N, C-alpha and C positions, 0 to 999 in steps of 0.2 A: 264762634266755632260751629261749623256746619254739622248737622246731624247725619249719621251714617244711614245710607239708604237701606230700607228693610228688604231682606232677601225673600223672594217668593218661594214658598215651599211647594214642591211638586210631588205628585204621586201618579200612578199609571194604571191603565186597564187595557188588556189585549182582547180583541174580539174579531168578528168577521169584518170584511171590507165594507159590506152594506151597512152594518150597525154603526161602524165608525164614521162613515161618510154622512150619515143622517144626524149624528150627534151635535154638529154646530147649529142645527136648526131645531132639533127636538130634545136635545139633552140625552141623558142616559137613564132609562127606566129599567129596574130589575127584570131580567128575562130568564127563561128556563133553559138550562143546558143539561142534557141527560148526564147522569153520573156514570153511565156506561158508554163505552165506545167499542163496538164489535164484541160485546160480551165482557170486556175488561173495564175495571174502574178507571175513570179519567184521573189524571195526576192532581188537578187542582180543584175542579168544579168552579169554573170561572164566574158563573152567575146562577142564581135561582130566583124565584118569584119574590123572595124576601130579602135578597141582598146581592150586591155586586162585589166580587173579589177585587181588591186593589193591591198594588205592589210597588216597592221601590227597587226591586231587583229582578223579578222574573216576568218581565213584560212579554217576551217572546213565548214563554211557556203558557201563559194565560191565553194568548192568541191561538197557539197550537191546540190547546185544550178545547177551544170553542169551535174551531174550523174543521172542515173535511180536508182531505189531502188535495182536493182540487182548488181550494180557496186561497186567495192571498190574505195576508194578515192585516187587520186594522188595528193600529197602535195609537192609543189616546193618552196625551199628557193632560193632567188635571191640576188646577190650582187648588191646593189643599185649603188655602185660606178662605175659599168660597164655599166650603162645605161645613155642615153642622157637626161639630165634634161629638155631640150627644148621640149621633146616629151611627157612630163607629162601634164595631164589636170585634173581638178576636176571631181569627180564622179557625174553623173547626179542626184543621190539621194540627194547629198549635195546641188546641185543647186536648185532642186525641193523644198527641205525644206527651203532653204534660201529665196525663192520667196514667201513663205507663201501662196501659191496657194491652195485653197480648192479642194480636190479630192473627188468625189462621187463614181461613178461606176467603175467597173473593166476596162471598155472601156476608161473612162477618165484618169485613172491611166496609162494605156498603152500608150495612146496618149501623155500624158505629159512627160513620161519617154523617149519615142521615139523622141519627139521634142527636148528635152534637149540634148539627145545623139547626134542628128544631128548637134547641134550647139556647141559642145565641141571644144574649141580652146585652144592652149597652153597658159598657164598663170602661170608663175613661182610661184607667191605668192599664188594664190587661190588653186592650187593643194596641197600645203602644208597645207593650212587651211582645205581642204577637208579631208586630212589624219589625221590631229590632232583632228578635230571636229567629224568625222564620222568613222575614221579608214579605209577609202577607197579612192582610186584615180584610174585613168586610164592611161595606157601607150599606146600612139598611134604609135606603131612601132613594129618591130620584136625584141624579146629578144634573144641576141646571146648566143651561147653555153658557152662562157667564163663567162657569168653571172650566169649560173646555178651552184649553190654551193652544193646543197643537195636535195635529193628526198626521201620521205617516202611514204609507201603505207598503207592505213588503211581500215580494214574491220569494218565498223561502227556498225555492228550487234554484235560484240564481247564484247563491253563494253558500256552498256546502261548508266552507270553513266556519262561517259565523253561525249558520243554522245548527251545525253539529254541537256548538257550545250550548245552544238552547236545549237540545235533546240530552246533553250530558248532565243536566242539573238533577240533583237529588233533594227532594223537599224534606230535609231534616235539619234540626238546629245545628247538629254537628257539621254537616256539609256547609250550611250557610255561614257558620263562623269561619270556616277555612276558605271559602270561595266568594264571599260577599262582594269583595272589591272587583273581582272578575265579572260577576253578574251585573253589577252596577255599571261597569264599563260597557257591557253588552247592551244594556238599556239605553245608555247614551248614544251608542252607535245606531240602534234601531230608531232613535228620534232624530237621526241625521246630525248629530253633534260630532265635532271633531275629536278623535282620540289618536294617540300616538302609539306606534309599536312598542316603544319603551315603557308605556303604561301597561301594556298587555303582558309583557315579560320584563321583569326588572333588570335582568342581565342581558337584554336584547343585543347590545353592542358586542358582547362576548361570544355570541353565537356565530357559527360558521355561516357563510352566505347562503348555502343550500338550506340551512335551518331558518334563516331570517326571511327568505323569499316568500314562503306560503303565508307567513304571518302578515307581512306588509301588503301582499297581494289581497289577502282576505279583508283587511281593514279598508283598503283603497276601493275595492270593488263594491260600488253602490248602484250597479246597473239595474237592480230590481227593487231599489228603495227610493221612494219619492215622498216629498212633503205635499200632502193634499190640502192642509188648512193650517193657518197660523193666525191666532187672534190678533186683529189690528189694534193699534193703540187707542183708537176711539171707541173700541168695544163693538163695532158694527162690521158685519161681513155680508157681502153681496154675492 
């Protein structure tokens, strides 16, 4: 009896086009992204000098959080099995929510996030809880070239239907529980994988034609989405 092939586990990082395009040669090194954007806290905090935010659901939001409005998004698929699980930690937003700490002003939010980020320590169980409950975790280390399996580049201005779904995300465990399937579909789409309108809306066939049209058109429109890199089977890329 033949053995069942092992399924490769995937996780994702969203960043700038330039950082993404360099990763098949240089890998990913933790880099600083300001927690402020025009005076307002960023939604995720995609990377700091001590760790890189990873996701199985909010790929577009990580990219948006890192880029300026002029940038195209760099979207990176990572082979989780090539990473050291001892270097994973829970995301600070997960810890902040779990603490039930009341946050008032922007300054209080920034201080709380910064404090939690400074205290992040490897915890095998809680990083998995962070990923399952909130769709986010942090990797405290360099991501090697061999772990970079695919890169796509997305011009977010070319498909407002799909981009709007990215912007509509709310990073809370309550929202994640209700919308995780939709956000994972969005991540598949951003990685140029095929999805069907019936996956997007369970009762798609019951909708009126005028209701179905924008959904199917949005999913089909990949005019601003391109595969930049895909890891070859021999592990080499020229």
